C-alpha positions as CSV (number, residue, x, y, z in Angstrom):
1,X,-46.3,72.6,10.8
2,X,-42.5,73.2,10.9
3,X,-41.9,69.6,12.0
4,X,-44.3,68.3,9.4
5,X,-42.6,70.3,6.7
6,X,-39.2,69.0,7.7
7,X,-40.3,65.4,7.7
8,X,-42.1,65.8,4.4
9,X,-39.0,67.4,2.8
10,X,-36.8,64.6,4.0
11,X,-39.1,61.9,2.6
12,X,-39.5,63.8,-0.7
13,X,-35.7,64.2,-1.0
14,X,-35.2,60.5,-0.5
15,X,-37.8,59.7,-3.1
16,X,-36.1,62.0,-5.6
17,X,-32.7,60.7,-4.7
18,X,-33.5,57.1,-5.2
19,X,-35.9,57.3,-8.0
20,X,-38.5,55.1,-6.4
21,X,-41.7,56.1,-4.5
22,X,-42.3,53.4,-1.9
23,X,-45.6,53.5,-0.1
24,X,-46.4,51.5,3.1
25,X,-48.5,49.2,1.0
26,X,-46.3,48.5,-2.0
27,X,-48.7,46.1,-3.7
28,X,-50.7,46.7,-6.9
29,X,-54.4,46.1,-7.2
30,X,-53.8,42.7,-8.8
31,X,-51.8,41.4,-5.8
32,X,-48.3,42.0,-7.3
33,X,-45.8,43.0,-4.6
34,X,-43.0,45.5,-5.2
35,X,-39.7,44.7,-3.5
36,X,-37.4,47.7,-3.2
37,X,-33.6,47.2,-3.1
38,X,-31.2,50.0,-2.5
39,X,-27.7,48.8,-3.5
40,X,-24.2,49.9,-4.1
41,X,-21.1,48.1,-5.5
42,X,-20.6,49.3,-9.1
43,X,-18.0,51.8,-7.8
44,X,-15.6,49.1,-6.5
45,X,-16.8,46.1,-8.5
46,X,-17.5,47.2,-12.1
47,X,-20.2,45.0,-13.6
48,X,-22.2,44.8,-10.3
49,X,-25.0,47.0,-11.7
50,X,-25.4,44.7,-14.7
51,X,-25.3,41.7,-12.4
52,X,-28.1,43.2,-10.2
53,X,-30.2,43.9,-13.3
54,X,-29.7,40.2,-14.3
55,X,-30.7,39.1,-10.8
56,X,-33.9,41.1,-10.9
57,X,-34.8,39.7,-14.3
58,X,-34.2,36.1,-13.1
59,X,-36.1,36.6,-9.9
60,X,-39.1,38.2,-11.6
61,X,-39.2,35.3,-14.1
62,X,-39.3,32.9,-11.2
63,X,-41.7,34.9,-9.0
64,X,-44.5,36.3,-11.3
65,X,-46.2,38.0,-8.4
66,X,-43.2,40.1,-7.4
67,X,-41.7,43.2,-9.0
68,X,-38.2,44.2,-7.9
69,X,-37.1,47.8,-8.0
70,X,-33.3,47.9,-7.6
71,X,-31.8,51.3,-7.3
72,X,-28.1,52.0,-7.4
73,X,-27.0,54.4,-4.7
74,X,-24.1,56.9,-4.8
75,X,-21.3,56.6,-2.2
76,X,-22.1,59.9,-0.5
77,X,-25.7,59.2,0.1
78,X,-25.6,55.4,0.7
79,X,-26.2,55.9,4.5
80,X,-27.8,59.3,4.7
81,X,-30.6,58.4,2.3
82,X,-31.3,55.2,4.2
83,X,-31.3,56.8,7.6
84,X,-33.5,59.6,6.4
85,X,-36.0,57.1,4.9
86,X,-35.9,54.9,7.9
87,X,-36.5,57.8,10.3
88,X,-39.7,58.5,8.3
89,X,-40.7,54.8,8.3
90,X,-40.1,54.6,4.5
91,X,-37.0,52.5,4.2
92,X,-36.5,50.0,1.3
93,X,-37.1,46.3,1.7
94,X,-33.4,45.5,1.3
95,X,-30.5,47.9,2.0
96,X,-26.8,47.5,1.0
97,X,-24.2,48.3,3.6
98,X,-20.5,48.2,4.0
99,X,-19.4,45.5,6.4
100,X,-18.4,45.2,10.0
101,X,-19.3,48.2,12.3
102,X,-20.3,50.1,9.2
103,X,-23.4,47.9,9.1
104,X,-23.6,47.1,12.8
105,X,-24.0,50.8,13.8
106,X,-27.4,50.9,12.2
107,X,-28.2,47.6,14.0
108,X,-27.3,49.2,17.3
109,X,-29.3,52.3,16.4
110,X,-32.4,50.1,15.8
111,X,-32.7,50.6,12.1
112,X,-32.4,47.0,11.1
113,X,-34.5,43.9,11.5
114,X,-32.9,40.6,12.5
115,X,-32.2,38.6,9.3
116,X,-32.3,35.4,11.3
117,X,-36.0,35.9,12.1
118,X,-36.6,35.3,8.4
119,X,-33.8,33.0,7.2
120,X,-33.1,29.8,9.1
121,X,-29.7,28.6,10.5
122,X,-29.8,25.8,7.9
123,X,-30.2,28.2,5.0
124,X,-27.3,30.3,6.3
125,X,-25.1,27.3,6.8
126,X,-23.7,27.6,3.2
127,X,-22.0,30.9,4.2
128,X,-18.7,30.6,6.1
129,X,-19.0,31.4,9.8
130,X,-16.3,34.0,9.7
131,X,-18.3,36.0,7.1
132,X,-21.5,35.7,9.1
133,X,-19.7,36.8,12.3
134,X,-19.1,40.2,10.8
135,X,-22.8,41.0,11.3
136,X,-23.8,38.7,14.1
137,X,-24.7,40.2,17.4
138,X,-26.8,39.4,20.5
139,X,-27.6,35.9,19.2
140,X,-29.0,37.2,15.9
141,X,-27.8,37.4,12.4
142,X,-28.3,40.9,11.0
143,X,-26.6,40.8,7.6
144,X,-25.8,38.5,4.7
145,X,-22.9,38.9,2.3
146,X,-23.6,40.8,-0.9
147,X,-20.1,39.7,-2.0
148,X,-16.5,39.4,-0.7
149,X,-13.4,41.0,-2.0
150,X,-9.7,41.5,-1.1
151,X,-7.7,44.7,-0.7
152,X,-4.4,45.1,-2.4
153,X,-2.1,47.4,-4.5
154,X,-2.8,47.5,-8.2
155,X,0.2,48.4,-10.2
156,X,1.3,49.1,-13.8
157,X,3.8,46.4,-14.9
158,X,5.1,48.6,-17.7
159,X,5.9,51.4,-15.3
160,X,7.7,48.9,-13.1
161,X,9.8,47.6,-16.0
162,X,10.7,51.2,-17.0
163,X,11.9,51.9,-13.5
164,X,14.0,48.7,-13.3
165,X,11.6,46.9,-10.8
166,X,10.7,43.3,-11.3
167,X,7.0,43.6,-12.5
168,X,6.1,40.1,-11.2
169,X,7.7,40.6,-7.7
170,X,7.9,44.4,-7.1
171,X,8.1,44.3,-3.3
172,X,7.2,42.4,-0.1
173,X,8.7,44.5,2.8
174,X,8.3,48.2,3.5
175,X,11.9,48.9,2.7
176,X,11.5,47.2,-0.7
177,X,8.3,49.2,-1.3
178,X,10.1,52.5,-0.5
179,X,13.0,51.4,-2.9
180,X,10.4,50.7,-5.6
181,X,8.8,54.1,-5.1
182,X,12.2,55.8,-5.3
183,X,13.1,54.0,-8.6
184,X,9.7,55.0,-10.0
185,X,10.1,58.7,-9.0
186,X,13.7,58.7,-10.4
187,X,12.3,57.4,-13.7
188,X,9.9,60.4,-13.8
189,X,6.8,58.3,-12.7
190,X,4.5,59.2,-9.8
191,X,4.6,56.1,-7.6
192,X,1.2,56.3,-5.9
193,X,-2.1,57.7,-7.1
194,X,-4.5,58.7,-4.3
195,X,-7.5,61.0,-3.7
196,X,-8.3,62.4,-0.2
197,X,-11.0,65.0,-1.0
198,X,-14.1,62.8,-0.2
199,X,-12.5,61.3,3.0
200,X,-12.7,57.6,2.1
201,X,-8.9,57.2,1.7
202,X,-7.8,57.3,5.4
203,X,-9.6,54.1,6.2
204,X,-8.1,52.4,3.1
205,X,-4.6,53.4,4.3
206,X,-5.5,52.0,7.7
207,X,-6.6,48.7,6.1
208,X,-3.2,48.3,4.5
209,X,-1.0,49.5,7.4
210,X,-2.9,50.0,10.6
211,X,-3.0,46.4,11.8
212,X,0.7,45.5,11.3
213,X,1.7,45.6,15.0
214,X,-1.4,43.9,16.3
215,X,-1.6,40.2,17.3
216,X,-5.4,39.7,17.3
217,X,-8.7,41.4,16.9
218,X,-8.8,41.9,20.7
219,X,-5.9,44.4,20.3
220,X,-8.1,46.4,18.0
221,X,-11.1,46.1,20.3
222,X,-9.0,47.3,23.2
223,X,-7.9,50.3,21.2
224,X,-11.4,51.2,20.1
225,X,-12.9,50.7,23.6
226,X,-10.4,53.3,25.0
227,X,-8.4,50.8,27.0
228,X,-5.3,51.4,24.9
229,X,-3.9,54.6,23.5
230,X,-3.3,55.7,19.9
231,X,-0.1,57.4,20.9
232,X,1.4,53.9,21.7
233,X,3.7,53.0,18.7
234,X,1.9,49.7,18.5
235,X,-1.1,51.6,17.2
236,X,0.4,54.7,15.7
237,X,3.4,53.6,13.7
238,X,1.3,53.4,10.5
239,X,0.9,57.2,10.7
240,X,4.7,57.5,10.5
241,X,4.5,55.6,7.2
242,X,2.1,58.1,5.8
243,X,4.5,60.9,6.6
244,X,7.4,58.9,5.0
245,X,5.5,58.6,1.7
246,X,4.3,62.2,1.7
247,X,7.7,63.8,2.6
248,X,9.5,61.7,0.0
249,X,7.1,62.9,-2.7
250,X,5.8,59.5,-3.6
251,X,2.1,60.5,-3.7
252,X,0.5,62.6,-6.4
253,X,0.6,66.4,-5.6
254,X,-3.1,66.9,-6.2
255,X,-4.2,64.3,-3.6
256,X,-6.4,66.9,-1.8
257,X,-8.3,67.8,-4.9
258,X,-9.2,64.3,-6.0
259,X,-11.8,61.9,-4.6
260,X,-10.8,58.3,-3.8
261,X,-11.9,56.9,-7.2
262,X,-10.3,59.7,-9.1
263,X,-7.0,59.0,-7.4
264,X,-7.3,55.3,-8.2
265,X,-8.0,56.1,-11.8
266,X,-4.6,57.7,-12.2
267,X,-3.2,54.2,-12.8
268,X,-5.6,53.8,-15.7
269,X,-4.6,57.1,-17.3
270,X,-0.9,56.4,-16.9
271,X,-0.4,59.2,-14.4
272,X,0.7,56.9,-11.5
273,X,2.3,53.5,-11.2
274,X,0.3,52.2,-8.2
275,X,-2.9,52.7,-6.3
276,X,-4.7,51.1,-3.4
277,X,-7.5,49.0,-4.9
278,X,-9.8,46.1,-4.5
279,X,-9.2,42.8,-6.3
280,X,-12.5,43.1,-8.1
281,X,-11.5,46.4,-9.7
282,X,-8.0,45.2,-10.4
283,X,-9.4,42.2,-12.3
284,X,-11.6,44.5,-14.4
285,X,-8.4,46.4,-15.3
286,X,-6.6,43.1,-16.0
287,X,-9.4,42.2,-18.4
288,X,-9.5,45.6,-20.2
289,X,-5.8,46.4,-20.2
290,X,-4.2,42.9,-20.2
291,X,-2.6,40.6,-17.6
292,X,0.8,41.8,-18.9
293,X,-0.1,45.4,-18.0
294,X,-1.8,45.1,-14.5
295,X,-0.5,43.4,-11.4
296,X,-1.8,43.1,-7.9
297,X,0.3,43.0,-4.7
298,X,-0.2,42.6,-1.0
299,X,0.6,45.5,1.3
300,X,4.3,45.8,2.1
301,X,5.2,44.6,5.6
302,X,6.8,46.8,8.2
303,X,5.2,45.6,11.4
304,X,6.1,42.9,13.9
305,X,2.6,41.8,15.0
306,X,1.0,38.4,14.1
307,X,-1.3,40.4,11.8
308,X,1.6,42.1,10.0
309,X,1.1,40.0,6.8
310,X,-2.6,39.6,7.1
311,X,-4.9,40.1,4.1
312,X,-8.1,42.2,4.3
313,X,-10.9,40.1,2.8
314,X,-14.2,41.5,4.2
315,X,-17.7,41.2,3.0
316,X,-20.1,43.9,2.0
317,X,-23.6,43.0,3.2
318,X,-27.4,43.3,2.7
319,X,-29.7,44.0,5.6
320,X,-33.5,44.1,6.0
321,X,-34.5,47.5,7.4
322,X,-36.8,47.6,10.4
323,X,-39.4,49.6,8.4
324,X,-39.3,47.1,5.4
325,X,-42.8,46.2,4.3
326,X,-42.0,42.9,2.7
327,X,-39.5,41.3,5.0
328,X,-40.2,37.7,4.1
329,X,-40.0,38.4,0.4
330,X,-36.7,40.4,1.0
331,X,-35.3,37.3,2.8
332,X,-36.3,35.1,-0.2
333,X,-34.6,37.5,-2.6
334,X,-31.4,37.5,-0.5
335,X,-31.4,33.7,-0.5
336,X,-31.9,33.7,-4.2
337,X,-28.7,35.6,-4.6
338,X,-26.9,32.8,-2.7
339,X,-27.9,30.1,-5.2
340,X,-25.0,28.5,-7.1
341,X,-26.0,29.8,-10.6
342,X,-26.3,33.3,-9.3
343,X,-23.0,33.1,-7.4
344,X,-21.3,32.1,-10.7
345,X,-23.1,35.0,-12.5
346,X,-21.8,37.4,-9.8
347,X,-18.2,36.3,-10.4
348,X,-18.5,36.3,-14.2
349,X,-20.1,39.8,-14.4
350,X,-18.6,41.7,-11.5
351,X,-15.3,39.9,-10.7
352,X,-16.2,39.3,-7.1
353,X,-16.4,36.1,-5.2
354,X,-19.4,35.3,-2.9
355,X,-18.3,34.0,0.5
356,X,-20.3,30.8,0.0
357,X,-19.4,27.1,0.2
358,X,-20.9,26.7,-3.3
359,X,-18.4,29.0,-4.9
360,X,-16.2,26.8,-7.2
361,X,-12.5,27.6,-7.6
362,X,-12.6,26.1,-11.1
363,X,-14.6,29.2,-12.2
364,X,-11.6,31.4,-11.6
365,X,-9.6,32.3,-14.7
366,X,-8.0,35.6,-13.7
367,X,-4.3,35.4,-12.7
368,X,-5.0,38.1,-10.0
369,X,-7.9,36.0,-8.5
370,X,-5.7,32.9,-8.5
371,X,-3.1,34.8,-6.5
372,X,-5.7,36.2,-4.2
373,X,-7.2,32.8,-3.5
374,X,-3.7,31.6,-2.5
375,X,-3.2,34.6,-0.2
376,X,-6.5,33.7,1.5
377,X,-5.3,30.2,2.1
378,X,-1.9,31.3,3.5
379,X,-2.6,34.4,5.4
380,X,-4.9,35.6,8.2
381,X,-8.0,37.6,7.1
382,X,-8.1,40.9,9.0
383,X,-9.8,44.1,8.0
384,X,-8.8,47.1,10.1
385,X,-11.9,49.1,9.2
386,X,-14.4,46.5,10.3
387,X,-13.7,47.2,13.9
388,X,-13.9,51.0,14.0
389,X,-15.9,52.3,17.0
390,X,-19.1,54.1,15.8
391,X,-18.4,57.6,14.4
392,X,-14.6,57.2,14.8
393,X,-14.0,57.2,11.1
394,X,-16.1,60.3,10.3
395,X,-15.2,62.3,13.3
396,X,-11.6,61.3,13.9
397,X,-9.7,59.4,11.1
398,X,-10.9,61.4,8.1
399,X,-10.3,65.0,9.4
400,X,-7.0,64.0,11.1
401,X,-5.4,62.3,8.0
402,X,-6.6,65.1,5.8
403,X,-4.8,67.6,8.1
404,X,-1.6,65.5,7.7
405,X,-1.6,66.5,4.1
406,X,-3.3,70.0,4.2
407,X,-1.5,71.2,7.3
408,X,1.5,68.9,7.5
409,X,0.2,67.6,10.9
410,X,3.0,65.4,12.4
411,X,2.3,61.7,13.0
412,X,2.6,62.2,16.8
413,X,0.1,65.0,16.9
414,X,-2.2,63.0,14.6
415,X,-2.1,60.1,17.0
416,X,-3.1,62.4,19.8
417,X,-5.9,63.8,17.8
418,X,-7.2,60.4,17.0
419,X,-7.2,59.4,20.6
420,X,-9.1,62.6,21.6
421,X,-11.6,62.0,18.8
422,X,-12.2,58.4,19.9
423,X,-12.8,59.6,23.5
424,X,-15.4,62.1,22.3
425,X,-17.1,59.4,20.2
426,X,-17.4,57.1,23.2
427,X,-18.7,60.0,25.4
428,X,-21.3,61.1,22.9
429,X,-22.6,57.6,22.0
430,X,-22.5,55.6,25.2
431,X,-25.3,53.2,24.4
432,X,-24.0,52.4,20.9
433,X,-20.5,52.0,22.3
434,X,-21.7,49.5,24.9
435,X,-23.3,47.5,22.1
436,X,-20.0,47.6,20.2
437,X,-18.1,46.2,23.2
438,X,-20.6,43.3,23.4
439,X,-20.0,42.5,19.7
440,X,-17.8,39.5,19.1
441,X,-16.2,38.7,15.8
442,X,-14.6,35.3,15.0
443,X,-10.9,35.6,14.2
């Protein structure tokens, strides 16, 4: 009875959390099928919720026998709700996941069905191979892009001008970035707005700085497999950069009491001059505040590796859960999202570009997006977070970086703690880790 009660409570909590009650036979008496979609994205791409509602409307008009229930998930329960539902055999038909290993971990845990069992190679051919490679494993395709985006630093041009910094070219190198921060602080402006409370920020910092001494994805795989050591300067120098910024007072004092998005919103409220952001959100600010107010820059370069000036342009993805009732219909809906008219709608409503050969550059009107497209042509695409070993972020990176602020943990000790945490993750998840080592990603 105890086991039954626990399972029942878990299923009930997911039902209440997502706002939809999915049965194993989600079809009405008149033959109408209900397709359930659990998605995310509004948080980093404002307008994505409205876009998804538009896609549901268009799809239902085209497919009269299908009803689509699309439910926006919160960041904190995106994975926990899915895994609880999947454990009970009650997962949605389509699940949104963050890219790279953040999606592949559930593949390796057996929670996801192969997408390529339902979508042909020809149908997938409109998606660039590099985007597909992020969720390709063991000869199967497991995910399909929900959208692509680029990481960068959003900044307030007015604040830059006030501090005597060129608002169109504020910095390129790390030294220039630190000089920019000093000028902002001297002008009475908080240089960087960040929030560390919910734990998402450490990976973001890693995305901007962690790769800069690496030459290839293999360097990252060697680190995450335990063959290399975090205490090597090649892998740990970015932790020194965190300490530099913290000790110089260039980050908001209340970083520990703010969540990631609250920290980012400091630029909107005029309480900070810069923040780490996605191109999609920066474009939404450009539209609401004006192109003369908001700029977007690449991460400042300090490293000497071939990936020092790389740009992180990953894809968020959709997968079909193993327990999905309507897998073929789910695949059809996912292909529907890849149609040209819907790709254009995605860009117009949510400021994100679908990694798809049918995306047209002439659609782009934002100055930020024009610059980002140029970055993508000139620089290597590498996203540090895509290659985290399973559980490393939650059990290693998050608590360690939080301690760097809450306990003034030195960079050298932080590197040692990260290495120890990675060893523990490998030891506790040997089967998943072996699958990770077999995973190959196109560079």
